N, CA, C and O of each residue as an XYZ file, in Angstrom:
416
protein
N      97.038    103.802    100.467
C      96.260    105.002    100.273
C      94.799    104.819    100.692
O      94.155    105.754    101.167
N      94.289    103.598    100.509
C      92.890    103.369    100.825
C      92.564    103.711    102.278
O      91.531    104.323    102.551
N      93.433    103.323    103.212
C      93.151    103.594    104.627
C      93.036    105.090    104.898
O      92.224    105.516    105.720
N      93.844    105.882    104.209
C      93.766    107.326    104.390
C      92.451    107.866    103.837
O      91.839    108.746    104.442
N      92.011    107.346    102.691
C      90.727    107.771    102.125
C      89.574    107.387    103.041
O      88.654    108.176    103.258
N      89.628    106.172    103.576
C      88.568    105.716    104.470
C      88.552    106.543    105.754
O      87.487    106.948    106.220
N      89.717    106.791    106.320
C      89.798    107.599    107.544
C      89.232    108.999    107.304
O      88.497    109.532    108.135
N      89.580    109.584    106.163
C      89.067    110.916    105.826
C      87.547    110.890    105.686
O      86.858    111.775    106.193
N      87.028    109.879    105.002
C      85.583    109.765    104.792
C      84.827    109.571    106.102
O      83.696    110.035    106.243
N      85.450    108.885    107.062
C      84.795    108.609    108.340
C      85.126    109.636    109.425
O      84.639    109.541    110.552
N      85.959    110.615    109.073
C      86.313    111.650    110.047
C      87.189    111.143    111.175
O      87.032    111.552    112.326
N      88.113    110.250    110.843
C      89.013    109.659    111.840
C      90.453    109.804    111.367
O      90.716    110.121    110.207
N      91.362    109.570    112.275
C      92.757    109.436    111.876
C      92.976    107.972    111.495
O      92.174    107.108    111.850
N      94.055    107.699    110.776
C      94.363    106.321    110.409
C      94.616    105.506    111.672
O      94.240    104.336    111.742
N      95.245    106.113    112.659
C      95.494    105.402    113.919
C      94.177    105.025    114.596
O      94.011    103.888    115.039
N      93.233    105.979    114.681
C      91.919    105.681    115.264
C      91.236    104.547    114.505
O      90.660    103.633    115.096
N      91.316    104.633    113.196
C      90.693    103.621    112.350
C      91.277    102.243    112.623
O      90.539    101.263    112.727
N      92.591    102.163    112.738
C      93.238    100.870    112.959
C      92.923    100.294    114.341
O      92.953     99.078    114.530
N      92.626    101.152    115.289
C      92.286    100.687    116.640
C      90.819    100.250    116.702
O      90.491     99.226    117.301
N      89.952    101.034    116.079
C      88.517    100.810    116.225
C      87.906     99.836    115.214
O      86.787     99.364    115.413
N      88.631     99.532    114.129
C      88.040     98.703    113.085
C      88.832     97.411    112.897
O      90.062     97.425    112.839
N      88.121     96.312    112.804
C      88.769     95.019    112.595
C      89.274     94.918    111.156
O      88.828     95.652    110.275
N      90.205     94.003    110.937
C      90.730     93.816    109.583
C      89.651     93.278    108.650
O      89.658     93.585    107.458
N      88.730     92.484    109.174
C      87.658     91.971    108.307
C      86.724     93.100    107.867
O      86.262     93.113    106.726
N      86.443     94.049    108.769
C      85.611     95.182    108.369
C      86.348     96.064    107.364
O      85.739     96.575    106.424
N      87.657     96.245    107.557
C      88.448     97.009    106.582
C      88.398     96.341    105.219
O      88.318     97.019    104.195
N      88.444     95.021    105.201
C      88.353     94.276    103.938
C      87.012     94.540    103.263
O      86.940     94.717    102.047
N      85.961     94.564    104.059
C      84.635     94.837    103.508
C      84.551     96.252    102.943
O      83.969     96.465    101.880
N      85.137     97.224    103.659
C      85.166     98.595    103.157
C      85.953     98.683    101.851
O      85.552     99.394    100.929
N      87.075     97.959    101.772
C      87.890     97.972    100.553
C      87.099     97.401     99.379
O      87.149     97.936     98.272
N      86.374     96.319     99.623
C      85.553     95.717     98.570
C      84.442     96.684     98.150
O      84.170     96.845     96.961
N      83.814     97.314     99.115
C      82.759     98.294     98.822
C      83.321     99.455     98.005
O      82.685     99.916     97.058
N      84.503     99.923     98.368
C      85.128    101.054     97.674
C      85.403    100.727     96.209
O      85.294    101.595     95.343
N      85.760     99.476     95.937
C      86.001     99.079     94.540
C      84.711     99.136     93.720
O      84.748     99.399     92.518
N      83.574     98.892     94.369
C      82.280     98.921     93.681
C      81.728    100.344     93.647
O      81.239    100.797     92.612
N      81.803    101.036     94.756
C      81.253    102.385     94.917
C      82.319    103.315     95.487
O      82.334    103.550     96.695
N      83.211    103.849     94.654
C      84.236    104.745     95.202
C      83.601    105.998     95.814
O      82.542    106.449     95.377
N      84.256    106.540     96.815
C      83.751    107.750     97.467
C      84.861    108.791     97.532
O      86.034    108.482     97.321
N      84.474    110.026     97.826
C      85.455    111.107     97.947
C      85.907    111.633     96.598
O      85.139    111.634     95.636
N      87.149    112.080     96.527
C      87.677    112.708     95.317
C      87.667    111.780     94.114
O      87.491    112.242     92.987
N      87.851    110.492     94.324
C      87.829    109.549     93.203
C      86.464    109.595     92.530
O      86.368    109.615     91.303
N      85.428    109.611     93.326
C      84.064    109.675     92.782
C      83.875    110.965     91.995
O      83.276    110.952     90.920
N      84.373    112.066     92.512
C      84.276    113.348     91.819
C      85.037    113.319     90.496
O      84.579    113.886     89.503
N      86.198    112.661     90.477
C      86.971    112.535     89.245
C      86.212    111.741     88.190
O      86.267    112.071     87.006
N      85.501    110.693     88.612
C      84.686    109.905     87.681
C      83.609    110.792     87.065
O      83.390    110.760     85.854
N      82.942    111.576     87.893
C      81.894    112.466     87.378
C      82.478    113.482     86.397
O      81.885    113.733     85.348
N      83.621    114.063     86.721
C      84.262    115.029     85.816
C      84.642    114.359     84.492
O      84.478    114.956     83.427
N      85.141    113.142     84.552
C      85.508    112.406     83.334
C      84.276    112.128     82.477
O      84.345    112.191     81.250
N      83.152    111.821     83.119
C      81.914    111.579     82.369
C      81.469    112.848     81.635
O      81.018    112.785     80.492
N      81.596    113.980     82.291
C      81.233    115.255     81.659
C      82.169    115.532     80.480
O      81.722    115.935     79.406
N      83.466    115.312     80.687
C      84.438    115.509     79.599
C      84.101    114.629     78.404
O      84.145    115.080     77.259
N      83.767    113.379     78.672
C      83.435    112.456     77.591
C      82.203    112.949     76.827
O      82.153    112.854     75.601
N      81.220    113.470     77.546
C      80.009    113.989     76.902
C      80.309    115.209     76.029
O      79.707    115.384     74.970
N      81.233    116.042     76.475
C      81.598    117.240     75.716
C      82.425    116.868     74.477
O      82.259    117.470     73.415
N      83.300    115.893     74.611
C      84.189    115.486     73.520
C      83.444    114.717     72.432
O      83.710    114.920     71.248
N      82.530    113.850     72.808
C      81.868    112.924     71.880
C      81.331    113.573     70.601
O      81.608    113.057     69.518
N      80.579    114.678     70.668
C      80.033    115.242     69.428
C      81.103    115.799     68.481
O      80.828    116.034     67.304
N      82.297    116.006     68.985
C      83.358    116.611     68.179
C      84.349    115.594     67.626
O      85.338    115.966     66.995
N      84.090    114.328     67.859
C      84.992    113.281     67.377
C      84.760    113.051     65.888
O      83.661    113.263     65.374
N      85.832    112.605     65.197
C      85.711    112.221     63.791
C      84.692    111.109     63.672
O      84.565    110.269     64.563
N      83.969    111.108     62.570
C      82.956    110.070     62.363
C      83.609    108.690     62.410
O      84.629    108.452     61.763
N      83.007    107.782     63.184
C      83.513    106.422     63.310
C      84.600    106.263     64.360
O      85.004    105.138     64.654
N      85.084    107.355     64.930
C      86.124    107.289     65.952
C      85.468    107.348     67.332
O      84.569    108.155     67.566
N      85.925    106.488     68.241
C      85.364    106.431     69.595
C      86.017    107.494     70.484
O      87.218    107.744     70.378
N      85.231    108.111     71.351
C      85.824    109.068     72.297
C      86.658    108.326     73.339
O      86.510    107.115     73.499
N      87.533    109.039     74.050
C      88.323    108.390     75.110
C      87.390    107.784     76.164
O      86.295    108.290     76.409
N      87.840    106.708     76.769
C      87.053    106.065     77.822
C      87.108    106.915     79.095
O      87.944    107.808     79.229
N      86.211    106.617     80.008
C      86.199    107.311     81.298
C      87.557    107.146     81.978
O      88.099    108.109     82.521
N      88.107    105.933     81.952
C      89.392    105.657     82.597
C      90.512    106.507     81.995
O      91.393    106.982     82.712
N      90.471    106.696     80.673
C      91.506    107.494     80.014
C      91.408    108.969     80.375
O      92.396    109.697     80.279
N      90.227    109.418     80.787
C      90.016    110.823     81.141
C      90.223    111.104     82.628
O      90.137    112.253     83.063
N      90.492    110.074     83.394
C      90.722    110.256     84.833
C      92.083    110.916     85.045
O      93.063    110.513     84.420
N      92.159    111.919     85.914
C      93.437    112.601     86.119
C      94.511    111.720     86.750
O      95.688    111.837     86.408
N      94.116    110.846     87.662
C      95.082    109.978     88.324
C      94.560    108.555     88.224
O      93.783    108.110     89.069
N      94.984    107.855     87.202
C      94.519    106.480     87.031
C      95.248    105.573     87.999
O      96.433    105.756     88.277
N      94.521    104.594     88.507
C      95.086    103.610     89.418
C      96.066    102.738     88.647
O      95.712    102.154     87.623
N      97.293    102.649     89.139
C      98.306    101.867     88.436
C      98.460    100.467     89.015
O      99.305     99.696     88.559
N      97.645    100.132     90.022
C      97.716     98.791     90.591
C      97.231     97.784     89.568
O      96.498     98.126     88.640
N      97.646     96.544     89.747
C      97.177     95.502     88.840
C      95.667     95.372     88.951
O      95.088     95.570     90.019
N      95.050     95.043     87.850
C      93.600     94.891     87.839
C      93.231     93.457     88.180
O      94.050     92.545     88.070
N      92.004     93.278     88.590
C      91.499     91.944     88.825
C      91.967     91.314     90.132
O      92.145     90.098     90.210
N      92.162     92.128     91.143
C      92.583     91.613     92.437
C      91.468     90.734     93.013
O      90.293     91.098     92.975
N      91.848     89.600     93.535
C      90.853     88.693     94.108
C      90.428     89.188     95.494
O      91.087     90.038     96.093
N      89.324     88.643     95.984
C      88.838     88.992     97.323
C      89.874     88.613     98.377
O      90.080     89.354     99.339
N      90.525     87.469     98.203
C      91.550     87.043     99.159
C      92.753     87.993     99.146
O      93.319     88.297    100.196
N      93.137     88.455     97.962
C      94.247     89.410     97.869
C      93.893     90.724     98.557
O      94.723     91.308     99.255
N      92.652     91.190     98.359
C      92.214     92.424     99.014
C      92.184     92.250    100.527
O      92.607     93.132    101.274
N      91.681     91.107    100.966
C      91.598     90.822    102.399
C      92.996     90.809    103.018
O      93.213     91.374    104.090
N      93.936     90.163    102.337
C      95.308     90.094    102.838
C      95.934     91.483    102.877
O      96.641     91.816    103.828
N      95.679     92.302    101.847
C      96.199     93.659    101.816
C      95.687     94.452    103.020
O      96.455     95.157    103.673
N      94.403     94.338    103.309
C      93.823     95.053    104.453
C      94.390     94.550    105.774
O      94.639     95.338    106.686
N      94.594     93.242    105.876
C      95.210     92.689    107.090
C      96.623     93.235    107.263
O      97.036     93.577    108.371
N      97.364     93.313    106.150
C      98.725     93.857    106.213
C      98.718     95.308    106.668
O      99.546     95.713    107.484
N      97.766     96.102    106.129
C      97.659     97.501    106.535
C      97.324     97.592    108.023
O      97.951     98.342    108.771
N      96.331     96.821    108.434
C      95.914     96.860    109.836
C      97.069     96.487    110.752
O      97.293     97.133    111.775
N      97.789     95.462    110.388
C      98.936     95.016    111.184
C     100.027     96.084    111.225
O     100.617     96.344    112.274
N     100.284     96.696    110.075
C     101.327     97.722    110.001
C     101.004     98.932    110.870
O     101.904     99.591    111.392
N      99.701     99.221    111.023
C      99.295    100.372    111.824
C      98.871     99.989    113.235
O      98.235    100.781    113.930
N      99.220     98.780    113.659
C      98.971     98.368    115.024
C      97.556     97.913    115.310
O      97.158     97.831    116.471
N      96.790     97.616    114.275
C      95.424     97.147    114.474
C      95.389     95.802    115.181
O      96.287     94.975    115.024
N      94.362     95.606    115.942
C      94.211     94.361    116.676
C      93.049     93.577    116.110
O      92.026     94.157    115.745
N      93.193     92.263    116.034
C      92.130     91.402    115.524
C      91.015     91.305    116.549
O      91.258     91.063    117.731
N      89.799     91.496    116.084
C      88.626     91.369    116.957
C      88.042     89.982    116.789
O      88.076     89.406    115.702
N      87.525     89.471    117.835
C      86.877     88.145    117.778
C      85.386     88.325    117.718
O      84.647     87.342    117.664
């Protein structure tokens, strides 16, 4: 899914992206996305923050409001704590699957 989000954000097709971008650059984009999500995911985070602010004053005393993650409409079901090497390998696999070529 990440490649489709990146292609949409950059105004490209996934095929164009796989031709024009190296797997190492895709890995860097994936790492950046984990730190600073963009597109609809970012909008969902903002909506969840607003929901949390609205809910908080109405919670029972001593009870914590739902977390931002719990208020997200589509939570990521992938395993958490992916290493940089795992992300890099995932991006290489995507690039390879879509015919990407390694740049030197």
